[in-house]
N, C-alpha and C positions, 0 to 999 in steps of 0.2 A: 609638557612632555607628551609623547604619544604612546607611552607605555603605562599599563595598569600596575598598581602596586600589588593587587591581588588578581589571580586568574579569573577571567570572565567565566560565566556559565555557558556551556555550549547550548543547552536548553534549560531555561529557568522555569521550572514548574511552580516554584514558590510564589512568584509574582501573581500568577493566575489564582492560586489558592487563596492568597490574602484578599484578592478582589471579591471573592464570593464565599469566604470562609463561613460566615453565619448561615448562608443558604445550604452549604454542604453539611454543616453540623446539624441543622434542622432535618435535612433529608436522611442522614444516617440515624439520627435519634428516632425518626418516624419508623424506620425499618426495625430498629431494636425494640420499639414498643409493640409492634404487631407481630414480630417474631417469625414472619414467613421468609426465611432466608434463602430458600430455593424456589424459583419461579413464582415469587411474590407479585403483588399487583404492580409494582414499579417496573417489572420486566415488560409486561404488556403495555403499560403507559409509554415506556421508552420506545418500544417497537412501533407503536402508533405514531409517536412523534417523528421517528425516522422515516416512516412512510410519507408523512406530510412534508418533511424536509426534502426528500429525494424525488417525490412524485412516483415512487415505486409502489405497486399494488401490494406487495408482500415484503415484510422485513422480519427476519428471524435471527435473533441473537444466539450466540454460542460462546464456548469457552475461550476461543482465541482465533486469530486470523488464519492459522494453518488448518485448524479444524474446519473453518468455514470453507476453505478450498476442498478439503476432503469430503465434506458433506455433499457438496454439489456433484463432485465426481462419482461418489457412491450412489447418489440418486440417479445418475445417468448410467449406472452399471458399468463404469469404466474399469477395466482390469486387464489381465494377460491378453496379448495380441493387439491391444489398442495403443496407438501413438498419441501422445499429448505434446503439443508444440509449446515450448517455453523459451523466453529470451535467455540468452546465455549470460547476460549482464543483469543480475538481480540477486535478491537474497535467496538462500537455499530452499526456503519453504515452498517456493513455487514449483520446484522440481521434486521436492520431498513428498508432497501430497500424492501425485500420481505414482511415484516409485513405490510407495508403501502399499498401494493397491495392486501392484504387480503389472501396471502399465509401463510403457516405455517413454520416458521423457526424451524429446528430440530438441536439441539445442539449436536455436535460431539466432541469427545475428540481429543487431540493433542499429538504429539510425544514429550516426555520429553527432548529429545536431540536437535531437530530442532525447536521446538515450533510450527510446522506446522501440518496441518490436518493429523490424524492417519488413515491409509488406512483400517486397521482391524475394527476400530470403525465405519468408513464410511460403510463398508460392513454390519455390524450389524444394523446400522441405516436404511439401505434400507429395510432389513427384517422387522424391527420394524414398519415402516410406512405402509408397505403393510398390516400388521395385523390391523393397525388403519383404513384402508380403504382410505388412502390418496394416491395420485399419486406421485411417486418419480420423480420430474420434473427437478431439477437442483441442482448442488453442487457449492459452492463458496469457493474454497481453497484460503486461505489468505497467501501471502508470507510475513510472519511476520519479522519485523526488517530488511528486505531487502533480505532475503534468499528465493530463488525460491522453490516452493513446489515440492514434488515427483510426478510431473504431469503425467509421463508415467503410473505409477501404478494407479493413480486416474482415468486417462482416461480409462484404461482397465476395471476397476470396473464399471465406469459410463456407458460405452458403452453396457455392458452386460445387463443393466437395462433400457436403453433408457434415461439416465440422461444427461442433458446438462451440460457442464463444463464452468463455468464463473470464470476466475482467477482474484482475487483481488490483483492487483499489485501496490496498492497505495504506498507501501513502497519499492517495489523491482524494480521499473523502472530503467533500466540500468543493471540489473543483467543478468546472463547467466545460462542456463540449457543445458548441453551437447552442448555448443557453439550456442544454440538458444537464441536469445535475448528475454527478457520478452516483451510481446506484440505480439509474433508470435505463441503462443501456445494456446491450448484449443479451444473451440468453439468461445470464445471471451475473451478478457482481458480488464480490466479497470485500470486506474491509476488516481492519484490526483496530482495537481500542487500546493497544499497548500504550503505556504512559507517554512515550515520546512522540506519538502520532499526533496529527493536527487536532483530532478529537480523541483524547485519551482518558482512560480511567485510572484507578490507583491499584492496578493489578493487571491481569490478562482479561481479554474480552474480544469478541469478534461478531460479525453479522453477515448474513446473506440477503441479497435483494433480488427479487424477480417479479416479473409480471405474470408468470406461469402458475396457475392455480394448482395443477397436479404436481409440479416440481416442489412448490411450497409445502404441499401436504406431505410429500415424501420426506423432505428435509425436516419437517417438524417431528415426524416419526423417528427418523434416524438420529436426531440429536438427543432423543429420549430413549436410548437403548432399543430402537426399532419398535416403539410402542404402537399398539393397535387401538382398540376401543377404550381400554382402561390400562392402568399401571402395570398389571401383571399379565397382560395380553401382548405378547411380543411376536409380531408378524414378519419381522426381518432382522437381520444382524445390523446393529447400529453402534452408536457411540454414547458415552456419557459426556455430553458437551453442552452445558448450560451456562448462561451468564448469571453470576451471583446477583441476588436482589440488591445487595449493598452497592455493587458496581453500577447497576442500572439506576439506582437513586442518584448516585454521583453524576452519571452521564446525563440524566435529565436536566440537572442544573447547568452542566457544562454546555449542553446543546443550546440553552437559552442565549448564551453569550457568543456562541460559535460564529454566527454571521458577522458580528462585529470583529471577532478575532481574525477572520479570513481577510477582512479589509485591512487590518493592522499588519498582517503578514504580507499582503500585497504592497503596502506602503514601505515596509522594510526592503522587500525585493526591489522595488522601484528605486529606492535610495541607493542600494548597492549597485544596481545596473547603471544608473545615471552617474554615479560617483567614480566607479572603477574605470580607468582611462582606456584599458585595452578590452574592447568589446568582443574580441575573438575568444576570450576565455570565459565570458559570462554566459549564463543560460539563455537558450533560444526558446521562445514561446511563439508558436505559429498563430496566425490570425484565427479568431473564433474559439480559441482555447483559453481557459483561465486555470492557472495552477493553484493548488492548495498550499504550495510552498512548504511541504514537509521538510525539505532541505533546500539550501541555496548552494549550488554546487558549481565550482569552477573547473576548467580544464587547464592544467599547467604542466609544463615540462619541468624537469628537475624538481619533482614534487617534494622529495625529502628535504631539500634545502629550503624550499618555500615554507614548509611546515616548521622547520627548525627556526627560521627567521621570525615567524609569527609567534612561536612558542617563547622566544626570547622576550617578546613584548607581552607575554602572558595572555595571548589570544589563542584559544583552543581551536583545533580543526579535527575533523573525523573523515576517514576514507570509507565511503559506501560505493563500491565493494572492491577489495584488493585482488580477488581471484574470480575469474569468470567461472560459471558452472561447468563449462566443458573441461576445465583444468582441475576441478575438485577431485581429490583422490577417491572419495567414496562414490563418485558418479562417473568414473572413467570408462565403465563398460557401456555407457549409453551413447548413441550416435549424435554427431554434430552435422548440420546441414552441409551438403557437398560443396557449397560455395565457401564454406569456412565461416568463422566468426571473428574476423580480424578487427572489426570495429569494437566488439566487446573486449577483446584482449587489449587493444590500445587504450580504451577508456579506463580499464582497470589499472592502468599505469599512470593515468593523468588526473583522475577526478579527486577533488578535495572539497569538503563542505565547510562553509563558514557558520558561525553562530546564527541561528534563526529561530525566533519565537516572537509572539505578538507584542510583548512588552519590552523588547530590546530598545533602549532609549536612543534618541537621535544622536546624543553625544557619543554613546558607545559605537553606534554605526559609523559616525564620522571618523572615529579613531581607528576602527577596523579598515575602513576605506583608505584612509591615509597610509596605514601600514602596508596594505596590499599594493597600493600604487608605488610606494617607495621600493618595495621588493621586486616588483615586476619591471 
C-alpha cells in the first residue's frame, strides 16, 4: 500500500536529536555547570564558528530572525521617510521590521520560477518611490524556501540608487551562490535559528552577518540596549536581543553536522525532482546556485484537492504562504510597485510544500513521490 498507517512528520526534529543526543546533553550540562546563561562563552564560540562557516568577517547572534532584520535597519538609521523594498511573497517579518521603525515597506513582485525578488520589478519600484517623495533606502531580498536570490543583479541595481542590500537568509542559511556561502554577501545578511529552519535551535534565535566593521560595532551595541563602553553606559536606543547561552551550546553541536545535513537535504530534493513526473510543478534552481532546501515546494492548480488527496494517505503538506504581503490587512496602507505583484498573488494560490528534512528515508520519499504522481 502507498498509504501510511500513521501520519508522517512534515519536519522530524527527533531524528536529528537522537543522532547527537549525548553531545547535546553534554553541551547543556556544561552551561548548567558554569552558570553563564546570558552571553556565556558558548555564544562567542558559536559566533566564531559561524564566521568560519560563512566566510563572513562578523557574525553577531541575537534573539530571533526578526530582531536580526531590525538591528541592521536600526544601525542604518532607517525610519520615517525611508522606503524599504520587500518581496510581496514572503513571511510577514520581512515587512514588519521596517514598518515598526516607521519606514515604508514597498511591496515588489517576485520571479514565478525562483519565487525570489524580481529585479525588473525592483527597478520600477525605485522609480515609484522617488515620485512619492520617499528615500529609496534599503532592499530586503528574501531567499525563499532556501534558494539564494539573484544577488549580483540586485546589488547592481541597488548600488546605482544608493540602496543598501540586506539579505534575508532565514531559510537559505547553508546555501551557496557562485560558491559564496549565504552570510558573506550583500551589505548584511540575517538568518533565523527557529527550530524548523535548516540550522535550528530549541527555541528562538537569529544572527547578523557583515563584512563591515562599523556596522558590526553598532549592531553589537544595539543588541545590548545600545551599550557603550560598559553595561550601564547607553549611547543609543537599542534592543534586548541576545541569543541564550544554552541555545548557542546546542547550535555549536548542530553546526558540526550541518554540512552533512545539507547534503542529505540535497539528496531528498534530487529524489523528489527526479521522481515527480511533471517537472513543471517542481522547484527551479538556476545554475551556480545551491539551495539549503528549507522547504521543497510545488506549484499546483486545484491545491485544496491536491492537499486533501495527500492527507487521505497521511502525507502532510504546508502552505508557505497563502496571502501575499500586499493583501495583508495590517499592511494595506503600504504601496505596491506600480507594475503590480501578480506573480506573488498567483504563487500564493499555487504553492504547497512536501515533507523535507535530512533524515527522511528513501522509502518514505518513494511513497510520497508515488502519491504525488498518482494525484497529478
